[in-house]
N, C-alpha and C positions, 0 to 999 in steps of 0.2 A: 190795422186798416179795415177791419171787417165792418165797421160802421160808417166808413167814408163813402162818398159818392163823387165820381168824376165823370162829367158829361162833356163830350167834344162834338161840335158841329162839323159840317162838311167844309172842306177847303181851308182847314186851319194849318198854319205853318209854324213850326217850333224849331228854332235853330238847335243844332246838335249840342252846343255848349250851354244851352239853357236848361232849367230844371223846374219841375212842379213837385212841391213837397206837400204831402197830405198827412195830417195827424189823425188821431182817432176822432170820429164824428165830424170830420170836415166835409164840406160840400163845395165843390168847384164846378162851375159850368162856364164853358167857353163856347160862345155861339159861332156861327159860320163866318168865314172870311176874315178871321182874326190872324194877325201875323205877330210873332214874338221873336225878337231879334237875339243875337248872340249874347251870352253871359247874363241873361235875364233870369230872375228867380220869382216864382209865384209860390207863396207859402200860406197854407191854411192849417192851423193847428186844430182848433175845435170851431172854427169860424166858417162863414160863407163868403165865397168870392164869385161874383157874376161879371163876366165880360161880354158885353153886347156885340152884335155883328159889325164887321167892317172896321174894327179897332186895330191899330198898329202900334207896336212898341219897338222902338229902335233898340240898340244894344245897351246892356248894363242897366236895365230897369228892374226894380224890385217892388213887389206887391205883397203885403202881409196883413192879415187880420180880416175884419169884417168890411168888405169893399164891394161896391157896385160901380162899374164903369159903363157909361152910356154907349150908344151907337156911334160908329164912325169917328171915334176919338183918335188923336194922334199924339203919341208920347215921344218926346225927343230923347236923345241919349242921356243916360245917367239920371233918369227921373225915378224917384221913390215915392210910393204911396203906402202909408202905414196907418192902421187904426190902433187900437189899444194893446195889441199883442207884442208889437215891436220885435218879432222873431223872423229872421230871414234864413237861418240855416240851422235846422234842428232845434235843440233846446237852448241855444245861445242867443242872448238878447242882442239887439243892434248895438248897444253900448259896448258889449264884450266883443262882438264880431269885428268892429271897426276901431277898437281901442288902440291907442298908441302904446307900444311896448318898447321901452328903452333897451339898447344893446348892452 
């Protein structure tokens, strides 16, 4: 993570069960007054993620890849925003992460 950048503005709220995953050369900037709800994941492998001020994510939201979110946006529960990387948990693609596995 030596080449990664993570910038957080004032009054940002991140639920304990949420996570922010940075890969090598990632850039993530979360501006002021952003709220991130429970079980949400923000992942930047080698990409840039910018979240402008006043935005709120309810629970179980996922962001991954090259993404810019504008000011004062409101994301309902279970909303996912992906660009070309499609990775939400480490090196596993979204297809693998949510794949059906028969018993």
